[in-house]
C-alpha positions as CSV (number, residue, x, y, z in Angstrom):
1,M,94.7,116.5,81.1
2,Q,96.5,119.9,80.9
3,H,93.2,121.7,81.4
4,I,92.4,119.7,84.5
5,L,95.9,120.4,86.0
6,K,95.7,124.1,85.2
7,L,92.2,124.3,86.8
8,S,93.5,122.5,89.9
9,Q,96.5,124.8,90.1
10,E,94.2,127.9,89.9
11,A,92.0,126.5,92.7
12,S,95.1,126.0,94.8
13,R,96.3,129.5,94.1
14,Q,92.9,130.9,95.2
15,V,93.2,129.3,98.6
16,N,97.0,130.2,99.0
17,Q,98.0,126.5,98.8
18,L,101.6,126.0,97.7
19,Y,101.1,122.5,96.2
20,T,98.3,121.2,94.0
21,I,97.3,117.6,94.9
22,V,95.3,115.7,92.4
23,T,94.0,112.2,92.5
24,F,93.3,110.0,89.5
25,D,92.7,106.4,88.7
26,L,95.7,104.4,87.6
27,A,95.4,104.9,83.8
28,V,94.9,108.7,84.0
29,A,97.6,109.0,86.8
30,K,100.2,107.5,84.5
31,K,99.5,110.1,81.8
32,A,99.5,112.9,84.4
33,Y,102.8,111.7,85.8
34,A,104.3,111.8,82.3
35,L,102.9,115.3,81.7
36,V,104.1,116.7,85.0
37,L,107.6,115.2,84.5
38,Q,107.9,116.6,81.0
39,N,106.8,120.1,82.1
40,L,108.3,120.6,85.6
41,D,108.6,124.3,85.0
42,T,104.7,124.5,84.7
43,Y,103.6,121.7,86.9
44,G,106.5,121.5,89.4
45,N,104.1,122.1,92.3
46,V,101.6,119.4,91.3
47,I,101.4,116.1,93.3
48,V,99.7,113.3,91.5
49,R,98.2,110.5,93.5
50,V,96.7,107.2,92.5
51,G,93.2,106.8,93.9
52,S,92.4,104.0,96.3
53,F,90.4,101.9,93.8
54,N,93.4,100.3,92.0
55,P,95.4,99.4,95.0
56,L,92.3,97.9,96.6
57,C,91.7,95.8,93.5
58,A,95.3,94.6,93.5
59,Y,95.0,93.7,97.2
60,M,91.8,91.8,96.6
61,A,93.3,89.9,93.7
62,A,96.4,89.0,95.7
63,L,94.2,87.9,98.6
64,G,92.1,85.8,96.2
65,K,95.2,84.0,95.0
66,V,96.4,83.2,98.5
67,M,93.0,81.6,99.4
């Protein structure tokens, strides 16, 4: 996880982007959130997003219960 975040930060630096935005599935995003929050001095410019797959599955499950 740390390696992926560092590679992403380096790619952002190369294109002069202030923030590094990474997208993971829910399980990996939870670990990434924890890592970023524990190391704000290193990963303070990293924005972790949850990909669209998990919210879509949750929506479909809720829709299935309604019907």
